[in-house]
All heavy atoms as a GROMACS GRO file, in nm:
protein
  513
    1MET      N    1   7.643  -1.265   0.249
    1MET     CA    2   7.631  -1.125   0.216
    1MET      C    3   7.510  -1.066   0.287
    1MET      O    4   7.403  -1.124   0.286
    1MET     CB    5   7.617  -1.109   0.065
    1MET     CG    6   7.602  -0.966   0.022
    1MET     SD    7   7.604  -0.960  -0.158
    1MET     CE    8   7.518  -0.809  -0.179
    2LYS      N    9   7.529  -0.951   0.347
    2LYS     CA   10   7.420  -0.885   0.419
    2LYS      C   11   7.343  -0.796   0.323
    2LYS      O   12   7.401  -0.726   0.242
    2LYS     CB   13   7.475  -0.803   0.534
    2LYS     CG   14   7.539  -0.888   0.638
    2LYS     CD   15   7.589  -0.806   0.750
    2LYS     CE   16   7.651  -0.901   0.851
    2LYS     NZ   17   7.693  -0.837   0.970
    3THR      N   18   7.212  -0.804   0.334
    3THR     CA   19   7.128  -0.718   0.252
    3THR      C   20   7.027  -0.650   0.342
    3THR      O   21   7.010  -0.686   0.457
    3THR     CB   22   7.054  -0.800   0.145
    3THR    OG1   23   6.972  -0.897   0.210
    3THR    CG2   24   7.150  -0.868   0.051
    4GLY      N   25   6.959  -0.553   0.291
    4GLY     CA   26   6.857  -0.485   0.368
    4GLY      C   27   6.875  -0.335   0.358
    4GLY      O   28   6.956  -0.285   0.282
    5LYS      N   29   6.801  -0.265   0.438
    5LYS     CA   30   6.800  -0.119   0.432
    5LYS      C   31   6.865  -0.057   0.555
    5LYS      O   32   6.838   0.055   0.589
    5LYS     CB   33   6.655  -0.070   0.422
    5LYS     CG   34   6.578  -0.129   0.308
    5LYS     CD   35   6.630  -0.081   0.175
    5LYS     CE   36   6.540  -0.132   0.065
    5LYS     NZ   37   6.603  -0.180  -0.050
    6ARG      N   38   6.949  -0.130   0.623
    6ARG     CA   39   7.013  -0.078   0.742
    6ARG      C   40   7.154  -0.029   0.710
    6ARG      O   41   7.216  -0.073   0.615
    6ARG     CB   42   7.019  -0.188   0.848
    6ARG     CG   43   6.880  -0.226   0.894
    6ARG     CD   44   6.872  -0.349   0.976
    6ARG     NE   45   6.974  -0.360   1.077
    6ARG     CZ   46   6.990  -0.468   1.152
    6ARG    NH1   47   6.911  -0.571   1.137
    6ARG    NH2   48   7.084  -0.474   1.242
    7ALA      N   49   7.203   0.063   0.792
    7ALA     CA   50   7.338   0.116   0.772
    7ALA      C   51   7.440   0.009   0.809
    7ALA      O   52   7.427  -0.059   0.909
    7ALA     CB   53   7.358   0.239   0.859
    8ILE      N   54   7.540  -0.003   0.723
    8ILE     CA   55   7.646  -0.101   0.745
    8ILE      C   56   7.778  -0.028   0.762
    8ILE      O   57   7.810   0.064   0.687
    8ILE     CB   58   7.654  -0.199   0.626
    8ILE    CG1   59   7.524  -0.279   0.617
    8ILE    CG2   60   7.774  -0.292   0.640
    8ILE    CD1   61   7.515  -0.370   0.498
    9CYS      N   62   7.856  -0.069   0.860
    9CYS     CA   63   7.985  -0.007   0.888
    9CYS      C   64   8.080  -0.028   0.771
    9CYS      O   65   8.095  -0.140   0.723
    9CYS     CB   66   8.044  -0.066   1.016
    9CYS     SG   67   8.208  -0.003   1.058
   10GLY      N   68   8.142   0.080   0.728
   10GLY     CA   69   8.238   0.072   0.618
   10GLY      C   70   8.372   0.013   0.659
   10GLY      O   71   8.455  -0.017   0.573
   11GLN      N   72   8.395  -0.006   0.788
   11GLN     CA   73   8.521  -0.062   0.834
   11GLN      C   74   8.514  -0.212   0.858
   11GLN      O   75   8.601  -0.286   0.816
   11GLN     CB   76   8.567   0.010   0.960
   11GLN     CG   77   8.604   0.155   0.935
   11GLN     CD   78   8.659   0.222   1.058
   11GLN    OE1   79   8.716   0.159   1.147
   11GLN    NE2   80   8.641   0.352   1.064
   12CYS      N   81   8.407  -0.256   0.928
   12CYS     CA   82   8.401  -0.398   0.964
   12CYS      C   83   8.287  -0.474   0.897
   12CYS      O   84   8.282  -0.596   0.903
   12CYS     CB   85   8.392  -0.415   1.116
   12CYS     SG   86   8.232  -0.372   1.186
   13GLY      N   87   8.190  -0.402   0.835
   13GLY     CA   88   8.081  -0.467   0.765
   13GLY      C   89   7.963  -0.507   0.853
   13GLY      O   90   7.867  -0.565   0.804
   14GLN      N   91   7.967  -0.475   0.982
   14GLN     CA   92   7.856  -0.507   1.072
   14GLN      C   93   7.748  -0.399   1.061
   14GLN      O   94   7.774  -0.287   1.019
   14GLN     CB   95   7.906  -0.516   1.217
   14GLN     CG   96   8.005  -0.627   1.240
   14GLN     CD   97   7.940  -0.764   1.226
   14GLN    OE1   98   7.829  -0.789   1.273
   14GLN    NE2   99   8.010  -0.854   1.158
   15TYR      N  100   7.628  -0.434   1.103
   15TYR     CA  101   7.520  -0.335   1.106
   15TYR      C  102   7.549  -0.230   1.213
   15TYR      O  103   7.597  -0.263   1.322
   15TYR     CB  104   7.386  -0.400   1.138
   15TYR     CG  105   7.331  -0.484   1.025
   15TYR    CD1  106   7.298  -0.617   1.046
   15TYR    CD2  107   7.312  -0.430   0.899
   15TYR    CE1  108   7.246  -0.694   0.943
   15TYR    CE2  109   7.260  -0.506   0.796
   15TYR     CZ  110   7.228  -0.638   0.819
   15TYR     OH  111   7.176  -0.713   0.718
   16MET      N  112   7.518  -0.106   1.181
   16MET     CA  113   7.533   0.002   1.278
   16MET      C  114   7.403   0.020   1.354
   16MET      O  115   7.296  -0.016   1.305
   16MET     CB  116   7.574   0.131   1.207
   16MET     CG  117   7.708   0.118   1.137
   16MET     SD  118   7.765   0.271   1.065
   16MET     CE  119   7.836   0.349   1.209
   17ARG      N  120   7.414   0.074   1.474
   17ARG     CA  121   7.296   0.100   1.557
   17ARG      C  122   7.272   0.250   1.563
   17ARG      O  123   7.366   0.329   1.556
   17ARG     CB  124   7.321   0.051   1.699
   17ARG     CG  125   7.346  -0.096   1.710
   17ARG     CD  126   7.381  -0.127   1.856
   17ARG     NE  127   7.442  -0.258   1.870
   17ARG     CZ  128   7.380  -0.364   1.917
   17ARG    NH1  129   7.256  -0.356   1.955
   17ARG    NH2  130   7.442  -0.480   1.927
   18ALA      N  131   7.148   0.288   1.579
   18ALA     CA  132   7.113   0.428   1.600
   18ALA      C  133   7.109   0.451   1.750
   18ALA      O  134   7.051   0.372   1.825
   18ALA     CB  135   6.978   0.460   1.538
   19ARG      N  136   7.173   0.557   1.794
   19ARG     CA  137   7.173   0.595   1.935
   19ARG      C  138   7.124   0.739   1.945
   19ARG      O  139   7.150   0.820   1.855
   19ARG     CB  140   7.313   0.586   1.996
   19ARG     CG  141   7.368   0.448   2.001
   19ARG     CD  142   7.304   0.373   2.117
   19ARG     NE  143   7.365   0.242   2.129
   19ARG     CZ  144   7.298   0.129   2.118
   19ARG    NH1  145   7.171   0.130   2.093
   19ARG    NH2  146   7.359   0.014   2.132
   20TYR      N  147   7.059   0.771   2.053
   20TYR     CA  148   7.006   0.904   2.074
   20TYR      C  149   7.052   0.954   2.210
   20TYR      O  150   7.064   0.876   2.303
   20TYR     CB  151   6.853   0.903   2.067
   20TYR     CG  152   6.804   0.852   1.935
   20TYR    CD1  153   6.776   0.718   1.917
   20TYR    CD2  154   6.790   0.938   1.826
   20TYR    CE1  155   6.734   0.670   1.794
   20TYR    CE2  156   6.748   0.891   1.704
   20TYR     CZ  157   6.721   0.756   1.688
   20TYR     OH  158   6.680   0.708   1.567
   21ARG      N  159   7.079   1.085   2.217
   21ARG     CA  160   7.121   1.142   2.345
   21ARG      C  161   7.062   1.281   2.359
   21ARG      O  162   7.046   1.354   2.262
   21ARG     CB  163   7.273   1.139   2.351
   21ARG     CG  164   7.342   1.266   2.364
   21ARG     CD  165   7.492   1.251   2.359
   21ARG     NE  166   7.540   1.370   2.293
   21ARG     CZ  167   7.632   1.450   2.341
   21ARG    NH1  168   7.694   1.418   2.451
   21ARG    NH2  169   7.667   1.557   2.278
   22ASP      N  170   7.030   1.314   2.483
   22ASP     CA  171   6.976   1.445   2.515
   22ASP      C  172   7.093   1.539   2.540
   22ASP      O  173   7.169   1.521   2.634
   22ASP     CB  174   6.887   1.434   2.638
   22ASP     CG  175   6.823   1.565   2.675
   22ASP    OD1  176   6.828   1.661   2.596
   22ASP    OD2  177   6.766   1.573   2.786
   23ALA      N  178   7.109   1.638   2.455
   23ALA     CA  179   7.216   1.736   2.468
   23ALA      C  180   7.153   1.872   2.497
   23ALA      O  181   7.107   1.940   2.406
   23ALA     CB  182   7.300   1.742   2.342
   24ARG      N  183   7.144   1.904   2.625
   24ARG     CA  184   7.085   2.032   2.669
   24ARG      C  185   6.943   2.051   2.617
   24ARG      O  186   6.910   2.154   2.559
   24ARG     CB  187   7.174   2.148   2.629
   24ARG     CG  188   7.308   2.144   2.695
   24ARG     CD  189   7.390   2.266   2.657
   24ARG     NE  190   7.529   2.225   2.659
   24ARG     CZ  191   7.614   2.244   2.559
   24ARG    NH1  192   7.577   2.306   2.451
   24ARG    NH2  193   7.736   2.203   2.568
   25GLY      N  194   6.862   1.947   2.630
   25GLY     CA  195   6.723   1.955   2.588
   25GLY      C  196   6.698   1.930   2.441
   25GLY      O  197   6.585   1.937   2.394
   26ARG      N  198   6.801   1.901   2.366
   26ARG     CA  199   6.788   1.874   2.222
   26ARG      C  200   6.831   1.730   2.196
   26ARG      O  201   6.940   1.690   2.236
   26ARG     CB  202   6.876   1.971   2.144
   26ARG     CG  203   6.860   1.959   1.996
   26ARG     CD  204   6.927   2.079   1.926
   26ARG     NE  205   6.915   2.063   1.784
   26ARG     CZ  206   7.014   2.025   1.704
   26ARG    NH1  207   7.134   2.004   1.753
   26ARG    NH2  208   6.995   2.011   1.575
   27LEU      N  209   6.747   1.655   2.127
   27LEU     CA  210   6.778   1.516   2.099
   27LEU      C  211   6.875   1.506   1.981
   27LEU      O  212   6.848   1.559   1.873
   27LEU     CB  213   6.648   1.439   2.067
   27LEU     CG  214   6.659   1.288   2.061
   27LEU    CD1  215   6.701   1.231   2.197
   27LEU    CD2  216   6.526   1.229   2.019
   28GLU      N  217   6.988   1.440   2.002
   28GLU     CA  218   7.087   1.418   1.897
   28GLU      C  219   7.088   1.271   1.858
   28GLU      O  220   7.074   1.184   1.943
   28GLU     CB  221   7.228   1.454   1.946
   28GLU     CG  222   7.250   1.599   1.971
   28GLU     CD  223   7.394   1.627   2.014
   28GLU    OE1  224   7.468   1.532   2.048
   28GLU    OE2  225   7.432   1.744   2.013
   29SER      N  226   7.103   1.246   1.728
   29SER     CA  227   7.114   1.107   1.682
   29SER      C  228   7.258   1.078   1.641
   29SER      O  229   7.330   1.166   1.593
   29SER     CB  230   7.019   1.082   1.564
   29SER     OG  231   7.054   1.161   1.453
   30TRP      N  232   7.299   0.954   1.661
   30TRP     CA  233   7.433   0.907   1.626
   30TRP      C  234   7.420   0.767   1.568
   30TRP      O  235   7.334   0.689   1.610
   30TRP     CB  236   7.523   0.901   1.749
   30TRP     CG  237   7.551   1.036   1.806
   30TRP    CD1  238   7.473   1.105   1.895
   30TRP    CD2  239   7.662   1.120   1.776
   30TRP    NE1  240   7.531   1.226   1.921
   30TRP    CE2  241   7.647   1.238   1.850
   30TRP    CE3  242   7.774   1.105   1.694
   30TRP    CZ2  243   7.738   1.341   1.844
   30TRP    CZ3  244   7.864   1.208   1.689
   30TRP    CH2  245   7.846   1.325   1.763
   31TYR      N  246   7.503   0.735   1.471
   31TYR     CA  247   7.513   0.599   1.420
   31TYR      C  248   7.642   0.540   1.474
   31TYR      O  249   7.749   0.598   1.459
   31TYR     CB  250   7.510   0.597   1.267
   31TYR     CG  251   7.376   0.639   1.214
   31TYR    CD1  252   7.349   0.770   1.176
   31TYR    CD2  253   7.272   0.547   1.206
   31TYR    CE1  254   7.224   0.809   1.132
   31TYR    CE2  255   7.146   0.584   1.161
   31TYR     CZ  256   7.124   0.715   1.123
   31TYR     OH  257   6.999   0.753   1.080
   32VAL      N  258   7.630   0.425   1.540
   32VAL     CA  259   7.741   0.368   1.614
   32VAL      C  260   7.765   0.225   1.570
   32VAL      O  261   7.672   0.145   1.561
   32VAL     CB  262   7.711   0.369   1.766
   32VAL    CG1  263   7.824   0.310   1.846
   32VAL    CG2  264   7.678   0.509   1.813
   33CYS      N  265   7.890   0.193   1.541
   33CYS     CA  266   7.928   0.054   1.516
   33CYS      C  267   7.993   0.003   1.643
   33CYS      O  268   8.112   0.024   1.667
   33CYS     CB  269   8.024   0.042   1.398
   33CYS     SG  270   8.071  -0.131   1.371
   34ASP      N  271   7.913  -0.062   1.727
   34ASP     CA  272   7.964  -0.113   1.853
   34ASP      C  273   7.948  -0.264   1.866
   34ASP      O  274   7.965  -0.320   1.972
   34ASP     CB  275   7.898  -0.042   1.971
   34ASP     CG  276   7.747  -0.060   1.975
   34ASP    OD1  277   7.691  -0.126   1.885
   34ASP    OD2  278   7.684  -0.005   2.067
   35ARG      N  279   7.918  -0.330   1.757
   35ARG     CA  280   7.900  -0.476   1.763
   35ARG      C  281   8.027  -0.549   1.807
   35ARG      O  282   8.019  -0.640   1.888
   35ARG     CB  283   7.853  -0.529   1.627
   35ARG     CG  284   7.727  -0.464   1.578
   35ARG     CD  285   7.610  -0.552   1.592
   35ARG     NE  286   7.493  -0.479   1.543
   35ARG     CZ  287   7.372  -0.518   1.567
   35ARG    NH1  288   7.350  -0.625   1.636
   35ARG    NH2  289   7.270  -0.448   1.523
   36PRO      N  290   8.146  -0.510   1.755
   36PRO     CA  291   8.266  -0.578   1.805
   36PRO      C  292   8.283  -0.560   1.956
   36PRO      O  293   8.328  -0.649   2.026
   36PRO     CB  294   8.381  -0.512   1.729
   36PRO     CG  295   8.318  -0.455   1.606
   36PRO     CD  296   8.179  -0.415   1.648
   37ASN      N  297   8.243  -0.444   2.006
   37ASN     CA  298   8.254  -0.417   2.149
   37ASN      C  299   8.162  -0.509   2.227
   37ASN      O  300   8.202  -0.565   2.328
   37ASN     CB  301   8.219  -0.270   2.176
   37ASN     CG  302   8.224  -0.236   2.322
   37ASN    OD1  303   8.126  -0.257   2.393
   37ASN    ND2  304   8.337  -0.186   2.367
   38HIS      N  305   8.040  -0.528   2.180
   38HIS     CA  306   7.945  -0.615   2.250
   38HIS      C  307   7.984  -0.761   2.237
   38HIS      O  308   7.963  -0.839   2.329
   38HIS     CB  309   7.803  -0.595   2.196
   38HIS     CG  310   7.741  -0.466   2.240
   38HIS    ND1  311   7.689  -0.447   2.365
   38HIS    CD2  312   7.725  -0.348   2.175
   38HIS    CE1  313   7.643  -0.325   2.377
   38HIS    NE2  314   7.664  -0.261   2.262
   39ALA      N  315   8.041  -0.798   2.123
   39ALA     CA  316   8.073  -0.939   2.098
   39ALA      C  317   8.195  -0.986   2.177
   39ALA      O  318   8.194  -1.096   2.233
   39ALA     CB  319   8.095  -0.962   1.949
   40CYS      N  320   8.300  -0.904   2.181
   40CYS     CA  321   8.423  -0.953   2.243
   40CYS      C  322   8.501  -0.845   2.317
   40CYS      O  323   8.620  -0.863   2.345
   40CYS     CB  324   8.511  -1.020   2.138
   40CYS     SG  325   8.562  -0.911   2.006
   41GLY      N  326   8.439  -0.733   2.348
   41GLY     CA  327   8.506  -0.629   2.424
   41GLY      C  328   8.605  -0.546   2.343
   41GLY      O  329   8.681  -0.469   2.400
   42ALA      N  330   8.604  -0.560   2.212
   42ALA     CA  331   8.693  -0.481   2.127
   42ALA      C  332   8.642  -0.337   2.119
   42ALA      O  333   8.524  -0.311   2.144
   42ALA     CB  334   8.698  -0.541   1.986
   43PRO      N  335   8.727  -0.243   2.084
   43PRO     CA  336   8.681  -0.104   2.070
   43PRO      C  337   8.577  -0.092   1.958
   43PRO      O  338   8.577  -0.170   1.863
   43PRO     CB  339   8.808  -0.027   2.032
   43PRO     CG  340   8.922  -0.116   2.064
   43PRO     CD  341   8.869  -0.256   2.060
   44SER      N  342   8.490   0.007   1.971
   44SER     CA  343   8.393   0.034   1.866
   44SER      C  344   8.466   0.080   1.740
   44SER      O  345   8.570   0.146   1.749
   44SER     CB  346   8.295   0.143   1.910
   44SER     OG  347   8.221   0.099   2.021
   45CYS      N  348   8.414   0.046   1.623
   45CYS     CA  349   8.477   0.085   1.496
   45CYS      C  350   8.467   0.234   1.473
   45CYS      O  351   8.567   0.301   1.448
   45CYS     CB  352   8.412   0.013   1.378
   45CYS     SG  353   8.456  -0.158   1.363
   46GLN      N  354   8.343   0.286   1.476
   46GLN     CA  355   8.324   0.427   1.444
   46GLN      C  356   8.190   0.475   1.495
   46GLN      O  357   8.099   0.396   1.521
   46GLN     CB  358   8.336   0.451   1.295
   46GLN     CG  359   8.235   0.375   1.211
   46GLN     CD  360   8.255   0.401   1.063
   46GLN    OE1  361   8.293   0.511   1.023
   46GLN    NE2  362   8.231   0.300   0.982
   47THR      N  363   8.181   0.605   1.511
   47THR     CA  364   8.058   0.672   1.550
   47THR      C  365   8.041   0.791   1.457
   47THR      O  366   8.134   0.868   1.436
   47THR     CB  367   8.068   0.721   1.696
   47THR    OG1  368   8.092   0.608   1.780
   47THR    CG2  369   7.940   0.788   1.739
   48LEU      N  370   7.922   0.804   1.399
   48LEU     CA  371   7.894   0.912   1.305
   48LEU      C  372   7.776   0.994   1.353
   48LEU      O  373   7.675   0.939   1.396
   48LEU     CB  374   7.861   0.853   1.167
   48LEU     CG  375   7.964   0.759   1.107
   48LEU    CD1  376   7.906   0.687   0.988
   48LEU    CD2  377   8.088   0.835   1.069
   49ALA      N  378   7.788   1.127   1.344
   49ALA     CA  379   7.676   1.214   1.379
   49ALA      C  380   7.560   1.185   1.286
   49ALA      O  381   7.577   1.174   1.164
   49ALA     CB  382   7.719   1.360   1.369
   50GLY      N  383   7.442   1.172   1.341
   50GLY     CA  384   7.326   1.133   1.263
   50GLY      C  385   7.264   1.245   1.182
   50GLY      O  386   7.205   1.220   1.076
   51THR      N  387   7.273   1.369   1.228
   51THR     CA  388   7.202   1.479   1.162
   51THR      C  389   7.239   1.493   1.014
   51THR      O  390   7.149   1.497   0.930
   51THR     CB  391   7.225   1.612   1.238
   51THR    OG1  392   7.177   1.595   1.371
   51THR    CG2  393   7.150   1.726   1.172
   52PRO      N  394   7.367   1.500   0.976
   52PRO     CA  395   7.398   1.513   0.833
   52PRO      C  396   7.351   1.394   0.750
   52PRO      O  397   7.304   1.410   0.638
   52PRO     CB  398   7.551   1.524   0.828
   52PRO     CG  399   7.595   1.551   0.967
   52PRO     CD  400   7.488   1.505   1.058
   53ILE      N  401   7.360   1.275   0.808
   53ILE     CA  402   7.315   1.155   0.737
   53ILE      C  403   7.164   1.157   0.721
   53ILE      O  404   7.111   1.132   0.612
   53ILE     CB  405   7.362   1.028   0.811
   53ILE    CG1  406   7.515   1.022   0.811
   53ILE    CG2  407   7.300   0.903   0.749
   53ILE    CD1  408   7.573   0.920   0.903
   54ASP      N  409   7.092   1.188   0.829
   54ASP     CA  410   6.946   1.193   0.824
   54ASP      C  411   6.897   1.298   0.724
   54ASP      O  412   6.801   1.275   0.651
   54ASP     CB  413   6.889   1.221   0.962
   54ASP     CG  414   6.917   1.108   1.061
   54ASP    OD1  415   6.950   0.996   1.017
   54ASP    OD2  416   6.906   1.134   1.182
   55GLU      N  417   6.964   1.414   0.720
   55GLU     CA  418   6.925   1.519   0.625
   55GLU      C  419   6.949   1.474   0.481
   55GLU      O  420   6.865   1.498   0.393
   55GLU     CB  421   7.002   1.647   0.654
   55GLU     CG  422   6.957   1.716   0.781
   55GLU     CD  423   7.042   1.835   0.820
   55GLU    OE1  424   7.143   1.864   0.750
   55GLU    OE2  425   7.009   1.900   0.921
   56ALA      N  426   7.061   1.407   0.455
   56ALA     CA  427   7.090   1.359   0.319
   56ALA      C  428   6.989   1.253   0.275
   56ALA      O  429   6.941   1.254   0.162
   56ALA     CB  430   7.232   1.304   0.312
   57VAL      N  431   6.955   1.162   0.366
   57VAL     CA  432   6.856   1.059   0.333
   57VAL      C  433   6.719   1.122   0.309
   57VAL      O  434   6.649   1.086   0.215
   57VAL     CB  435   6.850   0.951   0.444
   57VAL    CG1  436   6.731   0.858   0.424
   57VAL    CG2  437   6.979   0.872   0.448
   58GLY      N  438   6.682   1.220   0.392
   58GLY     CA  439   6.554   1.290   0.374
   58GLY      C  440   6.547   1.360   0.239
   58GLY      O  441   6.445   1.353   0.170
   59THR      N  442   6.656   1.426   0.200
   59THR     CA  443   6.661   1.494   0.070
   59THR      C  444   6.647   1.393  -0.044
   59THR      O  445   6.573   1.417  -0.140
   59THR     CB  446   6.795   1.571   0.055
   59THR    OG1  447   6.800   1.669   0.158
   59THR    CG2  448   6.806   1.638  -0.081
   60LEU      N  449   6.714   1.280  -0.034
   60LEU     CA  450   6.706   1.177  -0.135
   60LEU      C  451   6.564   1.122  -0.148
   60LEU      O  452   6.513   1.104  -0.259
   60LEU     CB  453   6.804   1.064  -0.104
   60LEU     CG  454   6.812   0.949  -0.204
   60LEU    CD1  455   6.858   1.000  -0.340
   60LEU    CD2  456   6.906   0.842  -0.153
   61ILE      N  457   6.498   1.101  -0.034
   61ILE     CA  458   6.360   1.051  -0.037
   61ILE      C  459   6.268   1.152  -0.106
   61ILE      O  460   6.186   1.115  -0.190
   61ILE     CB  461   6.311   1.020   0.105
   61ILE    CG1  462   6.384   0.896   0.158
   61ILE    CG2  463   6.160   1.001   0.108
   61ILE    CD1  464   6.361   0.869   0.305
   62VAL      N  465   6.282   1.280  -0.073
   62VAL     CA  466   6.199   1.383  -0.135
   62VAL      C  467   6.222   1.387  -0.285
   62VAL      O  468   6.128   1.398  -0.364
   62VAL     CB  469   6.225   1.521  -0.069
   62VAL    CG1  470   6.160   1.632  -0.150
   62VAL    CG2  471   6.174   1.522   0.074
   63GLU      N  472   6.348   1.378  -0.327
   63GLU     CA  473   6.380   1.379  -0.471
   63GLU      C  474   6.318   1.260  -0.543
   63GLU      O  475   6.262   1.273  -0.652
   63GLU     CB  476   6.532   1.377  -0.492
   63GLU     CG  477   6.601   1.505  -0.458
   63GLU     CD  478   6.752   1.495  -0.466
   63GLU    OE1  479   6.804   1.388  -0.507
   63GLU    OE2  480   6.819   1.593  -0.433
   64LYS      N  481   6.327   1.142  -0.483
   64LYS     CA  482   6.278   1.020  -0.548
   64LYS      C  483   6.126   1.007  -0.542
   64LYS      O  484   6.066   0.947  -0.629
   64LYS     CB  485   6.342   0.896  -0.483
   64LYS     CG  486   6.491   0.889  -0.501
   64LYS     CD  487   6.528   0.880  -0.647
   64LYS     CE  488   6.679   0.876  -0.665
   64LYS     NZ  489   6.718   0.878  -0.804
   65MET      N  490   6.063   1.064  -0.439
   65MET     CA  491   5.919   1.050  -0.423
   65MET      C  492   5.843   1.170  -0.479
   65MET      O  493   5.720   1.170  -0.477
   65MET     CB  494   5.884   1.032  -0.273
   65MET     CG  495   5.946   0.909  -0.211
   65MET     SD  496   5.892   0.756  -0.287
   65MET     CE  497   5.724   0.748  -0.233
   66GLY      N  498   5.914   1.271  -0.527
   66GLY     CA  499   5.848   1.389  -0.581
   66GLY      C  500   5.776   1.359  -0.712
   66GLY      O  501   5.785   1.249  -0.766
   67PRO      N  502   5.706   1.459  -0.763
   67PRO     CA  503   5.635   1.438  -0.890
   67PRO      C  504   5.731   1.405  -1.004
   67PRO      O  505   5.844   1.454  -1.007
   67PRO     CB  506   5.565   1.571  -0.916
   67PRO     CG  507   5.604   1.663  -0.807
   67PRO     CD  508   5.690   1.590  -0.709
   68ALA      N  509   5.685   1.325  -1.094
   68ALA     CA  510   5.770   1.279  -1.206
   68ALA      C  511   5.800   1.387  -1.305
   68ALA      O  512   5.738   1.479  -1.332
   68ALA     CB  513   5.703   1.162  -1.278
   0.00000   0.00000   0.00000
């Protein structure tokens, strides 16, 4: 069983990677499950836009770390 604080793919259970790309001068983040691709040339499972995920995690951190 995998444990830790990293994003895990809901389809294959592998750890997802964070990828960044420059889109017209603006840095975009993406979460990519490409481990099957690297391991055996299989297609990537999924790619998720990072901004909505990062905003949700940031909101959760503020809520949990705020005053009691």
